[in-house]
ROPARO-312447 format. One record per atom (N, C-alpha, C): x negated, y, z. Coordinates in steps of 0.001 Angstrom, whole numbers, plus 500000, padded with zeros to 6 digits. Each point is the difference from the previous one (the first is absolute). Example, Ala and Ser with C-alpha at 12.3 -4.5 7.8 and 13.67 -1.06 7.14 Angstrom:
486810494310507800500890501190500000499100501200500000500350501050499280499180501190500060500770501090500730
// end
This chain:
789011530250629739498658500992500967500062500862501150500463499321500868500155500966501208499027500163501000498831499836499696498866500326501073499296500293499411498721500499501010499232500862499894498692499548500426498622499783499306499024499084500581499043501071500330499740500418501393498901500951500681498531499547500090499070500462499546498696499361500145499264500999500943500057499625501172498991500943501235499178499888499803498964501609499931498733500005499915499451500007501282498761500508500219498945500204501194500271500977500504500275500837499179499962501593500858500942500165501124499637500571500700500882500188501365501319500644499116500066500775499420501072500889499191500223499328498819500471498765499653500140499696498427501221500800499679499649500453498343500773500595499117500858499114499875500022498492499837500913499500499231501006499517500867499803500010501514501115499450500591500979501016500424499585501496500128500882500816499881500827500431498908499298499953498710500692499542498799500851499258499863499604498651500108501052498830499767501301499858501204499900500726501172500936499967500655501202501175499753499054501223499095500844501067499959500765499347498823499661499092498867500760500016498850500583498589500438500061499540500723501110498666500766500926500469500185500063501009500901501041500962500536500606500377498911499610500708498948500505500607499113500675499225498987499518498719500011500713498980498764500749498558500804499911500210501081500897499390500924499132498144499580498839499993500548499243498871499459499221499629501313500181498342499871499437499450501179498446500230499986499108500306501182498619499981499943499366498986500420498904499278499434498860499312500369498875500740499729499323499947501650498658500388500212498988498914499948498654500105498650499090498935500418498836500464499911499351499805501444498472500219500122498677498691499642498988500321500376499089499130499538498950500099500767499289498970500608498717500240500465499406498944499988498331500334499963499176498496499529498411500305500883499300498966500392499002500265499961499231498544499908498562499886499613499344498890499838499452499577501103500795499425500663499707498902501601499361498890499716499402499843499002498838498957499905498925500500500167499574501154500044498947500640500469499618499925501398501254499920501221500116499760501177499785498823500536499742498564499531499478498974500122500462499667501012501623499589500222500700499782500891500905498808499784500434499026500561500676498624499662501432500502499676500459498812499458501340500666499222501061500561500668499936499536501449501152500611501186499509501533499990498529500554500222499945501031500480500011501000498769499845499164498587500377501134499162501477500434499498500701498696500507501661500315500172500586501337500742499164499980501320500390500688500857499812501646499702498632500052498975499434501375499731500726500109498830500201499281499281501218500707498728501440500123500584500309499479501089501740500095500502499818501825500600498911499844500793499730501591500511499831500802499100499260499866498928500167501120499141501429500246498967500390498886499780501375500321499996500830500331500670499968500084501282501216500657500982499487501474499969498630500104499910499855501491500147500334501012498599499905499459498920500580500112498554501804500272500289500418498697500991501438500397500190500365501150500569498895500043501021500657501125501209499783501754499286499216499832498993499379501419499607501258500159498527500558499110499486500713500283499465501561500270500392500231499157501461500999500509500792500295501455500484498506500371500486500169501144500385499909501205498897499598499119498645500384501704498925501567499594499845500267499133499781501959500127499685500262500812501036499931499353501934500635500872500323499518501504500058499191500521499957499751501698499410500930500504499020499973498797498874500733500583498430501548499693500091499879499015500225501864499268500122500849500533501860499029499791500712500390500644501366500414498076500740499957500186501309499976498799500466501360499274499715500239498731500004500956499764499732500354499212498562499368500315499425499646499680498569500273498498499605500640499831498834500045498260499584499193499448498762498838500806499812499527499884498917498970498713500297500274499111498862499613498538500036498267500860499546499285499351501203498560499553499436498993498887499960499231500036499080499356498295499721498409500762500032499435499370500677498571500155500057499135498578499665499295500456498838499552499035499136498118499381500073499541499305500117498817499590500175499377499737499065499448500995498827499318499975498816498975500974499945499337499208498885498598501500499655500185500563499228500953499607498510500724500057498929501210500442500232500397501168499671501573499861500674501254500225498895499212500471498519500808500094499215500882498273499337499214499233500616500773498862499347501095499707500591500013500427501357501309499267500668501100501084499822499540501644499640501014500785499934500748499606498449499468499864499221500125499501498220501071498923500570499845499179500737500737498494499887501049500663500930499795500929500892501359500231501193500827500712498881499605501463499368500971500693498910500518499205499024499954498369499805500307499689499014501747499814500478500321499845501152501447499592500453500979501415500259500258500404499285501305501562499995499361500920500723498856500719499870499904500670500415500318502332499390500381500304500306500082501560499637498482500605499303499308499856500738498569500245499937499016499507501125498985500518499779498630499433500877499490501760500293499559500099501351500018501359499934498116500098501151499072500630499249499226499734500421498792501409499833499177499901501059499328501123500200499276499878498397499179501245499501499357499672498519498674500438500716499145498779499332498498500022500003499200500350499147499526500703499728499287500562498897498332499236499730499507499681499255498968499288499400499422500482498533499168500377500461499331500522497818498523498929499611500186498845501047498940499047499614500631499043499015499477499611499185500330498952499111499886498766499884499064500074501143499571498367500260501205499526501235501130501226500244500375499489501465501555500099499614500725498878499772501420500208499998500780499773501395500443501535500206500741499873501147501470499659500065500226500159500947501608499294500632501278500414498853499627501184499959500798501126498967499886499201498719499243500203499235500180499370498582500474498878499878499298498730500996501049498664500022501249500070500134500792501047500777501365500522500305500245500153498518499708501147499714500311500533498954500080499133498677499220499335499869499866498683498875501066498994500341500056499547500956500623498597500368501340500006501078500142500849500212501254499965501184501338500445499332501076499188500242500675500090499365501309500919500244499549500541501072501121500778500842499194501411499104500852500943500091499354501313500009498995500649500907499008500530499956499072500202500826499742501172500467500563500904501151499872501082500436498718500510500373498783500647499745498957500358500819499786501514500334500393499942501140499579501619500496499044500084500634499806501564499751499089500880500432500253500111501250499068501114500783500186500586500911500968501223500511500128500829498899500271500726500108501983499970500389500570500729500548501638499732500376500839500609498850500653499128499737501336500814498567500434501190501039500315500955499231500004501540500288501694500103499155500881500624500577500944500817499456500107500355498578500772499717499499499930500961498949499578499261498524498734499369500818498877499399498829500486499178498702499551500146498991500991498908499183499424498723499506500889498725499124499441499132499954499672500148498567499324499236499280499296499534498931500087498855499388500475499786499143500049498450499026499150500500499097499264498940499492499346500259498185499871498453499680500393500324498294500702498535499468499037500167498654500360498978499325499053499925498890500962499843498806500625501451499054500837499379499411499317499754498843498405499602499484499618499318499114499916498407500147500551499922500778500441497983500028500742499677499265499506499172499244500485499071499272500766498574500483499732499537500792500105498764500589501096500454500659501092498865500099501374500487500723499872499450501425499007499586500700499568499519501106499197501091500885499324501151499229499464501115500531501514501179499372500535499804499102500945500955500020501197499725501027499920498795500574501462499790501083498734500590501273498855500049500288499514500463500822499449501430500366500810500836498611499987501111500024501531500581500703500751499046499878501415500365500455500064499593501428499344499257500318500057499387501988499211500794500405498805500848499635499048501454500675501116500909499875500476499883499040500823501711500328501194499691500815500753498599499988500875499586500745499403500225501350499023499301500895499416499902501357499634501524500050499503500897498850499618501142500760501498501183500206500539500012499366501685500255500120500502499774501446499842498643500257500724499724501093499278500101501256498198500338500213499608500885500992500121501662499857500317500470498885500350500870500104501316500964500769501222498995499357501127500527500184499862499473501994499227499011500115499881499597501483499578501178501379498365500663498894499910500552501084500281501647499439500762500414499236500875500989499643498916500777499321498948499837499064499141500933499291500091499771498172499632500992499639500078499930498349499195498656499956500184499398498623499404499410498761499660500643499118498663499456499514499545500173498558499675498768499540499749499955498578499610498830499151498683500160499211499373499742500445498533500314498720499302498912499100500242500239498784499594499400498642498698500974499517499107499255500033498749500488499589499688499845498496499436500094499239499656500010498535498368499986500038499647498583499908498600500135499865499185499864498569499215501308499939499613499894498443498295499715500050500023499157499076498977498952499910498643500737499914499090500174500425498900501002500833498926499601498336499935498802499900498910499450498803500707501014498750501393499660500072500380500813498180499689501075500153500105500745501060500060501534500648498298500273499468499219499631500612498641500026499831499022500124498565500949498744499481499275499849498738501094500635498794500917501111500771500443501382498855501084498802499532500579499153499834500730499087499313501594500794500039500216500450501253501402500514500545499358501094500882501487501113499784500125500860501025500044499617501378499687500362500994500769499778501424501239500493499680500228501542500086501283500533500154500990499581499151499839499653498675500880499674498862500299498644500192499205499048500242500087498711500222501264499796501357499522500395501032501419500429501130500955500540499801500243500725499158501468500755499958500658499013498878499119499549498993500762498962499283500542498896500742499011499493500968500444498656500624501260500310501006499917501330500527501140500709501087501042499608499206500298500207498280501526500457499307500050498343499809499016499279499742499856498841499853501160499076500875499405500244501423500525499538501110501253500572500630500666500779499345501263500621500433501105499336500172499910499041499003501106498744499631499851499193501463499011499536500416499557499056500981500225500993501737499388500701499623501079500832501405501311499993500222500360500306498793501936500648499803500525498539500885499617498853499373500204498393500443499584499947501428498870500062500580499615499755501169501081501241500747500301500770499772500564501191500932501332499450500596500528499469498762501577499167499372499871499267501204498957499099499964500411498371500893499592500480501340499458501221499892499842499643501678500662501415500956500901500879498877500967500709500482499321501233500706499029500094499295498960501482500200500302500905498472500339501747500679500052500740499111498234500038499068499822500051498704498632499811499594499044501843500311501206501014500549498809500673500820499219499714501017500418498682500627499091499607501220498890499321499442499793499723498341498552499271500181499342501138499325498597499792499849498945500778499584499268499103499210499522500790498903499133499312498983498746500752500289498932499287500384498242500815500124499206499676499394499303500656499301498955499297499202498701499830501112499130498844499318498663500357501072499819498344500012498723499803500692499747498291500614500866499877500871500485498549500536501321500073500280499880499944501834499247499022500167499136500123501513499650501644500465499436500379499356499582501661501025501507500947499546500677499964499152501234500504499711500657499966501206500422498845500303501057499491500503499839500956501594498152499459499958499393500928501548500478501053500310499757500467498656499898501931500063501675500436500092501020498965499484501361500759499949500698499511501411499221498998500476500342499790501484499634500931500994498685500715499622499824501153500801500537501160499838500347500005498757500782501295499605501377500161500175500557498735500517501565499878500500499795499968501378499202500087500424499833499427501872500866498416500322499495499159498897501118499284500318499219498777501176501124499774500794499828499198501095499839498620500051500673499451498172499797498642499511499933499641498956499393499532499498499837499636498818500244498754499631500760499521498652500828498673499691499108499323499131499650499172499753499684499598498487499728498463499749499877499628499103499945498397499453498452499848499900499839498321500478498799499397500069500411498842499278498860499978498887499679498413499446498345499358500700500544499096500690498637499203500748499242499392499062498122500240500340499427499204498568498859498971501222499411499389499337499645498936501343498620499784499107499542499191501340498455499595499252498681501040500314498871499765498819499020501086500353500574501315499367501034499999498997500327501095499344501361500970500775500604499213501048500662501149501095498759500736500817498764499335500438499258500565501086499059501010499073499839500263498763499331500736499268501150501519499286500575499275499718501302501051498956501461500220500520500092500845500817501158499994500684501339500409499768501396500217499809500431500291499063500485501165500508501556500609499456499533501782500289500838500119501343500618499266500431500545500202501330499057499804501147498810499233499807498689499887500630498925501356499778500373500091499107499137501809499636500197501099500310501278499911500311500771500855500457499933499855501562500065499103500370500085499970501614498656500264500411499092500034499755498858500778500148499906501114500085500490500503499486500157501674500348501448500587500344500657499314500196501041500299500716500446500029501131500428501158500505499995500663501387501504499965500945501208499058499095500655499730500287500698498814500380501004499463500639500445498880499572500318498969498910500057499063499618500418499420499099500181499182500187501478499599499241500742498624499516499679499396498694499429498970500262499946499453498156500750498381499976500742499772498603500500498733500203499552499311498949500385498787499501499617499050499008501073499450499496499648499843498284500881499649499209500766498562500773
// end
C-alpha cells in the first residue's frame, strides 16, 4: 500500500489536502487527489451539446481550484495526480477506488446530527476497505499525543486482530510524528443493571479490570508496547474516548469500526460514529 487518496473539499483551505500531503511526505507515499463536481443540468433546458459544454466548464473550474490549492500547499511544480469526477454522490467512487491498495483515504470531516441523513463520512466508515482519516480543521501541534482505543472484551478473532491492527497503526503514526502514544481500554458498566441495583458500578469495574489483565498483557506482548502505555477507564465507551482524548490533548485518535447496513445503520451508530460526533480531533478508523 504505497498510495494515499486525498478527497479535496470545496473550502479554499481544505485541511484534508494539507494533512494528506504532510503524511504522504513523512510516509513516502504517492498521492492522488480527487475532487468532485456536480450540478443538475436538466433544469437549464439545453441540448446535449450545450449540457456537455456546461459540464466541461464546471469540471475545468473545479480542476483549476484544486490545482491552485495544491500550488499553495505543495508549491508550484508538484507532481500530484488529480482526478475530477462528475458525481452527485461521491462515496461510491471513493469506496471503489480505495480497494486498489491505498494506505488511507484522507477527507475533511463532515458532522451531521440528522437521523435521516447518512453523510459521506458514515458511508466511508462502514464500507471503505482502506483506513479512513477524517480531518478536523485544527492543525497538529508539536508534542500532542496520539491515542489508540481498543476493545479488550472482544472475543471474536476478527475483532481481536483488529485491536492489534489499531495499535500497530497508531504506533506507526506516533513514531513517524515523534509523539507519545497511549492505548485506551474502556470498561463499559451495564447501566441497566446498575439502575436496578443488581450490581455495584465500582465493584463491577474493578472486577472486570482484574479479569482483563491477561488479555491486556497478551495484547501488549503482540504489539510490542509496554503495559504502562495501556489505560483502563470506566464509563460509557464513546463519551470516555472523547473525554480522554481531550484530557490527553490528542491530535489523532485511532480506533476500529464495524460497519452496519440498512435502516439500523442510520438509527444506531457504532462506537466510532458516536465518538466522532463529539471528538474535536482527527480520527483514523480501521475495519476488520
